[in-house]
C-alpha positions as CSV (number, residue, x, y, z in Angstrom):
1,M,-40.7,-78.0,55.0
2,E,-39.0,-78.4,51.8
3,Q,-41.7,-76.0,50.8
4,K,-40.6,-72.6,52.8
5,N,-36.9,-74.1,52.0
6,S,-37.7,-73.3,47.8
7,I,-39.4,-70.3,49.0
8,Q,-37.0,-68.6,51.1
9,F,-34.4,-69.5,48.7
10,F,-37.1,-67.8,45.8
11,L,-37.0,-64.7,47.8
12,L,-32.7,-64.7,48.4
13,V,-32.3,-64.8,44.9
14,A,-34.3,-62.3,44.3
15,G,-33.4,-59.9,46.8
16,V,-29.9,-60.3,45.5
17,S,-31.1,-60.0,42.2
18,L,-32.6,-57.0,42.6
19,F,-29.3,-55.6,44.4
20,L,-27.4,-56.4,41.8
21,F,-29.5,-54.8,39.2
22,V,-30.0,-51.3,41.3
23,V,-25.8,-51.2,42.0
24,T,-25.7,-51.5,37.9
25,F,-27.9,-49.4,37.2
26,G,-26.4,-46.5,39.8
27,L,-22.9,-47.5,38.9
28,Y,-24.1,-47.0,34.7
29,S,-25.9,-43.4,35.4
30,V,-23.1,-42.4,37.6
31,A,-20.7,-43.6,34.3
32,N,-23.2,-41.7,32.5
33,A,-23.0,-38.6,34.2
34,F,-19.5,-38.1,33.3
35,T,-18.9,-39.6,29.6
36,D,-22.3,-37.9,28.4
37,E,-22.6,-41.2,26.2
38,G,-25.3,-43.3,28.0
39,G,-28.2,-42.5,26.3
40,S,-30.6,-39.1,24.9
41,K,-30.4,-37.1,28.2
42,G,-26.6,-36.6,27.6
43,Y,-27.0,-35.3,24.1
44,F,-28.0,-31.7,22.8
45,D,-31.9,-31.4,21.7
46,E,-32.7,-30.4,18.3
47,N,-32.0,-26.9,17.2
48,T,-29.1,-26.5,19.9
49,W,-26.2,-24.1,18.1
50,I,-23.3,-22.7,20.2
51,G,-22.4,-19.8,18.6
52,P,-22.9,-20.5,14.3
53,I,-22.3,-24.5,15.2
54,L,-25.3,-26.8,14.8
55,V,-24.5,-29.2,17.7
56,D,-28.4,-31.0,18.1
57,G,-27.7,-34.7,18.6
58,L,-24.2,-34.4,19.6
59,S,-22.4,-35.4,23.2
60,K,-20.1,-32.7,24.7
61,S,-16.8,-34.0,24.0
62,Q,-18.5,-34.5,20.5
63,A,-19.4,-30.9,20.3
64,T,-16.0,-30.0,22.1
65,Q,-14.3,-32.2,18.7
66,L,-16.5,-29.8,16.2
67,L,-16.0,-26.8,17.6
68,T,-12.2,-26.9,18.1
69,Q,-11.8,-28.3,14.7
70,E,-14.4,-25.1,13.6
71,T,-12.4,-22.5,15.6
72,S,-8.9,-23.5,15.0
73,D,-9.9,-23.3,11.1
74,W,-11.0,-19.8,11.4
75,S,-8.0,-18.6,13.5
76,I,-6.0,-20.2,10.4
77,N,-7.8,-18.6,7.7
78,L,-7.6,-15.0,9.7
79,Q,-6.0,-12.8,6.9
80,S,-6.2,-9.5,8.6
81,S,-4.2,-6.7,10.2
82,L,-4.6,-3.7,11.8
83,Q,-3.2,-0.6,9.7
84,F,-2.8,3.0,9.9
85,I,-2.0,4.7,7.2
86,F,1.3,3.6,5.6
87,E,1.7,1.2,8.7
88,E,0.3,-2.3,8.6
89,S,0.8,-5.2,11.2
90,N,-0.7,-8.6,10.2
91,L,-3.0,-10.3,13.3
92,N,-1.8,-13.4,14.7
93,V,-3.7,-16.5,14.5
94,D,-3.3,-16.4,18.8
95,I,-5.2,-12.9,19.0
96,V,-8.3,-14.9,19.9
97,N,-8.8,-17.3,22.8
98,F,-12.0,-19.6,22.1
99,L,-13.4,-20.3,25.6
100,I,-14.8,-24.1,24.0
101,K,-15.2,-26.0,27.5
102,E,-17.2,-23.0,28.9
103,S,-19.2,-22.7,26.0
104,I,-20.4,-26.0,25.8
105,D,-20.8,-25.9,29.9
106,Q,-23.4,-23.4,29.5
107,A,-24.8,-24.2,26.6
108,V,-28.6,-24.9,27.0
109,S,-29.9,-27.9,24.7
110,G,-32.4,-26.5,22.1
111,E,-31.8,-23.1,22.2
112,H,-29.1,-20.8,20.4
113,N,-26.0,-20.3,22.4
114,S,-23.2,-17.9,22.7
115,L,-19.3,-18.9,21.7
116,F,-17.3,-17.5,24.1
117,T,-14.6,-16.0,23.3
118,Q,-11.5,-13.7,24.8
119,I,-8.1,-11.4,23.8
120,N,-4.9,-13.0,23.8
121,Q,-3.7,-9.8,25.2
122,E,0.5,-11.4,24.6
123,A,-0.7,-11.6,21.1
124,W,-2.8,-8.2,20.9
125,E,0.3,-6.5,22.6
126,T,2.7,-7.2,19.9
127,S,0.4,-6.4,17.0
128,I,-0.4,-2.5,18.5
129,S,3.3,-2.4,19.2
130,N,4.4,-3.0,15.6
131,L,2.6,-0.2,14.7
132,Q,4.8,2.6,16.6
133,L,2.0,4.5,18.3
134,D,3.7,4.5,21.6
135,G,2.8,7.7,23.1
136,Y,-0.6,8.2,20.9
137,R,-2.4,5.1,21.9
138,E,-4.4,7.0,24.5
139,L,-6.0,8.6,21.2
140,I,-7.8,5.2,20.2
141,D,-10.3,3.2,21.8
142,E,-8.7,-0.2,21.6
143,S,-11.7,-1.7,23.3
144,R,-14.0,-0.7,20.0
145,I,-11.3,-2.5,18.0
146,Q,-10.9,-5.4,20.1
147,Q,-14.4,-5.7,20.0
148,H,-14.7,-6.1,16.6
149,I,-12.1,-9.1,16.3
150,L,-14.0,-11.0,19.3
151,D,-17.7,-10.3,17.4
152,S,-16.2,-11.4,14.2
153,A,-14.7,-14.7,16.6
154,A,-17.7,-15.5,18.1
155,N,-19.3,-15.6,14.8
156,L,-16.6,-17.3,12.8
157,T,-16.9,-14.9,10.0
158,I,-13.2,-14.1,8.4
159,I,-11.7,-10.7,8.7
160,D,-10.4,-10.5,5.1
161,K,-9.1,-6.6,5.0
162,P,-7.4,-4.6,7.4
163,I,-8.9,-2.9,10.5
164,H,-7.9,0.6,10.2
165,I,-6.9,2.4,13.2
166,T,-8.6,5.8,12.1
167,R,-12.1,4.7,12.3
168,Y,-11.3,3.8,16.4
169,F,-9.9,6.9,17.7
170,K,-11.7,8.2,20.4
171,S,-13.5,11.9,19.5
172,Q,-13.7,12.5,15.5
173,S,-16.5,14.3,13.7
174,D,-18.0,12.5,10.7
175,E,-19.1,15.1,9.3
176,K,-17.3,15.8,5.4
177,M,-14.5,17.8,6.4
178,L,-11.5,19.3,3.7
179,L,-8.3,17.5,4.3
180,V,-6.1,19.3,1.5
181,K,-6.1,21.3,-1.2
182,E,-3.7,22.3,-4.5
183,S,-4.2,24.8,-7.1
184,I,-2.3,25.2,-9.9
185,S,-2.4,28.3,-13.3
186,L,-3.3,26.0,-16.4
187,D,-0.6,26.6,-19.2
188,G,-2.5,28.3,-22.3
189,S,-1.9,25.1,-24.3
190,S,-3.9,22.8,-22.3
191,F,-7.2,21.1,-23.9
192,G,-9.7,19.8,-22.1
193,I,-10.3,21.3,-18.8
194,E,-14.3,22.6,-19.5
195,S,-14.8,18.3,-19.8
196,W,-12.8,17.5,-17.0
197,I,-14.9,19.9,-14.5
198,E,-18.1,18.2,-16.1
199,K,-17.6,14.9,-16.2
200,H,-14.5,14.5,-13.3
201,S,-15.5,17.1,-10.5
202,E,-16.0,15.0,-8.6
203,V,-14.4,11.2,-7.6
204,E,-15.0,8.8,-4.3
205,V,-12.3,6.5,-3.9
206,K,-13.5,3.7,-1.2
207,A,-11.7,2.5,2.0
208,D,-8.4,-0.2,0.7
209,Q,-9.5,1.1,-3.1
210,V,-6.8,1.5,-5.9
211,F,-7.7,4.6,-8.5
212,S,-5.8,5.0,-12.0
213,L,-5.5,8.2,-13.3
214,N,-4.8,6.4,-16.7
215,E,-8.0,4.4,-16.9
216,L,-10.6,7.0,-16.1
217,V,-8.8,9.3,-19.1
218,L,-8.7,6.6,-21.3
219,S,-12.2,4.9,-20.8
220,D,-13.3,9.0,-21.1
221,T,-13.8,8.6,-24.8
222,E,-15.3,12.2,-25.7
223,G,-12.4,14.0,-22.8
224,L,-10.4,15.0,-25.6
225,Y,-7.8,15.9,-23.0
226,N,-4.2,16.7,-24.6
227,A,-0.6,15.8,-22.9
228,Q,-0.6,19.2,-21.3
229,F,-3.7,19.0,-19.6
230,Q,-3.5,15.5,-18.5
231,N,0.1,16.0,-17.0
232,E,-1.1,19.4,-15.2
233,V,-4.0,16.9,-14.0
234,S,-1.7,13.7,-12.7
235,S,0.8,16.4,-11.2
236,L,-1.4,18.4,-9.5
237,L,-3.4,15.4,-8.1
238,Y,-0.1,13.5,-6.7
239,K,1.0,16.9,-5.0
240,A,-3.0,16.5,-3.2
241,A,-2.5,12.7,-3.0
242,L,0.7,13.4,-0.9
243,N,-1.1,15.6,1.6
244,S,-3.1,13.4,2.2
245,P,-3.8,9.6,3.1
246,F,-3.4,7.9,-0.5
247,S,-0.5,6.0,-0.8
248,I,1.7,6.5,-3.7
249,L,1.9,2.9,-6.1
250,E,2.9,4.3,-9.3
251,R,4.3,7.7,-10.9
252,H,7.0,8.4,-13.3
253,I,8.5,11.8,-14.2
254,T,9.8,12.7,-17.7
255,T,14.2,13.3,-18.3
256,N,13.9,17.2,-18.7
257,N,10.3,18.4,-16.7
258,T,8.6,18.5,-20.4
259,F,5.6,19.7,-19.1
260,N,7.8,22.5,-17.1
261,R,5.9,20.7,-13.6
262,E,7.2,22.1,-9.9
263,I,10.0,20.0,-9.3
264,G,9.3,17.3,-7.1
265,Y,5.6,16.9,-7.4
266,E,5.5,16.3,-11.2
267,A,3.5,13.6,-12.5
268,F,3.6,12.5,-16.2
269,I,0.4,10.0,-17.6
270,D,0.2,8.8,-21.5
271,N,-0.9,5.5,-22.8
272,T,1.6,3.3,-21.4
273,H,2.3,5.5,-17.9
274,D,-0.1,6.1,-15.4
275,L,-0.6,7.5,-11.5
276,L,-1.9,4.8,-9.4
277,I,-3.1,5.6,-5.7
278,K,-4.8,3.7,-2.9
279,N,-7.0,5.0,0.0
280,E,-5.3,4.4,3.2
281,Y,-7.4,6.2,5.4
282,G,-10.3,3.9,6.5
283,Y,-13.0,6.3,5.0
284,P,-13.6,7.2,1.3
285,L,-11.9,10.3,0.4
286,T,-13.4,12.0,-2.6
287,I,-11.3,14.3,-5.1
288,E,-13.3,17.3,-6.4
289,S,-11.9,19.5,-9.0
290,S,-12.9,23.0,-9.8
291,L,-12.1,25.8,-11.9
292,I,-11.9,29.4,-11.5
293,G,-10.4,31.3,-14.2
294,N,-7.0,29.4,-15.3
295,K,-6.8,28.1,-11.7
296,L,-7.8,24.5,-11.2
297,T,-8.4,23.4,-8.1
298,I,-8.3,20.0,-6.4
299,S,-9.5,19.2,-3.2
300,I,-9.6,15.8,-1.0
301,Y,-12.4,15.6,1.7
302,S,-13.1,12.9,4.2
303,V,-13.6,12.4,7.7
304,N,-11.9,14.4,9.9
305,T,-9.7,12.5,12.6
306,P,-6.2,13.5,14.2
307,V,-4.4,12.8,11.6
308,N,-2.5,15.5,8.8
309,I,-0.4,14.4,6.0
310,H,2.5,17.1,4.4
311,A,4.7,16.7,1.8
312,V,7.8,19.0,2.0
313,I,10.9,19.1,-0.1
314,D,13.4,18.1,2.0
315,E,16.3,19.2,-0.1
316,K,16.6,20.7,-3.4
317,K,19.4,21.7,-5.1
318,E,21.0,22.9,-8.5
319,L,22.9,20.9,-10.7
320,N,25.1,22.8,-12.8
321,Q,26.0,22.2,-16.2
322,R,29.5,22.1,-17.5
323,V,31.1,23.1,-20.4
324,I,32.6,20.5,-23.0
325,V,34.4,21.2,-26.0
326,R,34.8,19.1,-29.2
327,P,37.5,19.5,-31.7
328,I,35.9,19.4,-35.0
329,T,37.1,18.9,-38.4
330,L,38.1,22.0,-41.3
331,D,34.7,20.9,-42.9
332,Q,32.2,21.4,-39.8
333,Q,31.0,25.1,-38.7
334,E,32.2,26.3,-35.1
335,R,28.8,26.2,-33.4
336,K,27.5,26.2,-29.7
337,V,24.7,24.3,-28.5
338,P,23.2,25.9,-24.8
339,G,22.9,24.1,-22.1
340,K,20.8,23.8,-18.9
341,N,20.6,23.3,-15.6
342,G,19.4,20.6,-14.1
343,M,17.3,19.7,-10.4
344,E,17.2,17.3,-7.8
345,A,14.2,17.2,-4.9
346,N,13.7,15.1,-1.9
347,V,10.5,14.4,-1.2
348,N,9.0,13.3,2.4
349,R,5.7,12.7,4.0
350,I,5.3,14.0,7.6
351,I,2.4,12.3,9.3
352,F,1.3,14.6,12.8
353,L,-1.1,13.0,15.0
354,D,-2.8,16.5,16.8
355,D,-0.1,18.6,15.5
356,S,2.5,16.6,16.7
357,P,4.7,14.6,14.1
358,W,4.6,11.3,15.0
359,K,6.7,9.5,11.4
360,T,8.3,10.9,8.3
361,Y,8.1,8.9,5.3
362,D,10.8,9.2,2.2
363,V,8.5,9.7,-0.8
364,A,11.5,10.2,-3.6
365,V,14.8,12.0,-4.9
366,D,13.7,13.1,-8.2
367,T,16.5,14.3,-10.3
368,Y,17.0,16.0,-13.7
369,L,19.8,16.0,-15.1
370,P,21.7,19.1,-16.5
371,L,22.4,19.5,-20.1
372,H,26.0,20.8,-20.9
373,E,26.7,23.6,-22.9
374,V,28.7,22.0,-25.7
375,W,31.3,23.6,-28.2
376,Y,32.4,22.6,-31.2
377,K,36.1,23.9,-32.0
378,W,38.3,23.3,-34.9
379,N,41.8,22.7,-33.0
380,E,44.8,22.9,-35.3
381,E,47.0,20.4,-32.9
382,L,44.4,17.5,-34.1
383,L,45.8,18.0,-37.3
384,N,49.0,17.4,-36.3
385,L,48.3,14.2,-34.4
386,S,48.4,12.6,-38.1
387,G,51.4,14.1,-39.3
388,T,49.4,16.6,-41.3
389,S,51.1,20.4,-41.7
390,N,49.3,23.5,-43.2
391,G,46.7,21.6,-44.6
392,T,48.5,19.0,-46.1
393,T,48.7,15.5,-45.4
394,G,52.0,13.7,-45.1
395,D,53.1,10.6,-45.6
396,S,55.2,9.5,-42.6
397,G,57.1,6.4,-44.3
398,N,59.0,8.3,-46.7
399,G,58.6,11.6,-45.9
400,K,57.2,12.5,-48.9
401,A,54.2,14.5,-49.4
402,D,51.1,12.9,-51.5
403,S,50.4,15.3,-54.3
404,D,47.2,13.5,-54.4
405,N,45.7,14.3,-50.9
406,S,47.8,18.0,-51.0
407,A,44.5,19.5,-49.9
408,T,42.5,16.6,-48.0
409,T,40.7,17.3,-44.9
410,P,41.8,16.7,-41.6
411,P,41.0,13.4,-40.0
412,T,37.6,13.5,-38.1
413,M,38.8,12.6,-34.4
414,V,36.7,13.9,-31.7
415,I,38.6,14.3,-28.4
416,E,36.4,14.2,-25.3
417,D,37.3,15.7,-21.9
418,K,38.1,12.9,-19.9
419,G,36.7,14.5,-16.3
420,Y,33.1,13.4,-18.0
421,E,31.5,10.4,-19.0
422,E,28.2,10.0,-21.4
423,V,25.0,8.9,-20.1
424,D,22.3,7.1,-21.2
425,Q,19.8,8.7,-23.1
426,A,17.1,8.0,-21.5
427,F,18.1,9.3,-18.1
428,G,19.2,12.9,-20.6
429,D,21.0,14.5,-23.0
430,G,24.7,15.4,-22.5
431,Y,27.4,14.5,-19.9
432,V,27.6,14.1,-16.4
433,G,31.0,14.6,-13.8
434,K,32.8,11.1,-12.8
């Protein structure tokens, strides 16, 4: 009887133990199903990728932490912008939503899985609206731009250059097209044109590249270009650049249009003054030079788009010279110094989209001050101001004439017309009205 009871007790204990083991294992398995932390079954196997991130050996929670950090770094380091010709809009760091949970949930262990992304429409609208393209957005394939951004985000590659809208027009030709052509007749004193055509008949400026004309000229030790020719080329290139997708970073004029360039389009260069232009088109721009007779032509070619740019003289006026009389002493000769009228030109650029004006930019107001006509004339009234009469100098103290100064030279006094004030020589000679 005691033996039978012992067996029953043993069987009861064994049954209870088995029951507790099953219950415990079941609860443990269920917990692992939620936490993914139990054993190797909840971890990603070797050679498992989500986008460019290697997650093998990680649990879902560990992979979530890693992807969150990497995608956050990508957003912070995003340094790109949307650009349309001369307008730019920085991409917001929230332009892309990273779907991390969805990416991990759909990842297959041991495979190269995708990192899912989507455009943040609110951030996108902010960026695109800053370009002021309302009314012209139907010309642009915005979905292609967004896909470019999403592809970069999915691979966590940083976009460090502007995204040029011109590359995403819905209809355009890849054929090389003439964008602008400008010509001048060379002055007879020019020297170096043959060498220029031989060496620099075609110059390519890549997208976002800055081109320095002075650097090109100075590096060409065999060019032998004189100052006249350098400034003819510089002024012609400047005018052509204004009518093309080049932005002007540096440009200078002389005080009196030394090389007789077209008013509003002079661009002076020498060893220290440069013409710097930057390609804002999104496509390479080719500058071609040609010569027929004495006519030099600069043409700019690139891919044709609905964008056209025209530089115009918005206002041009002549600044008239004035006559200034300067009294002189008896020992000086009366004479006249010829004057010269000045000029002022206000230059604008108009951007056209599909032949419709989109926006106007002020370029510069070029001012050449007038050189005033000056008369140097003897004036007897000056002598009286110093107490002189009939060519002699009197002693105002005792009313007696000083015999030693009976034939003295009148005082060297100059009275200026108070309607004028002298200007700095850096801006031209002569006087301007108050």
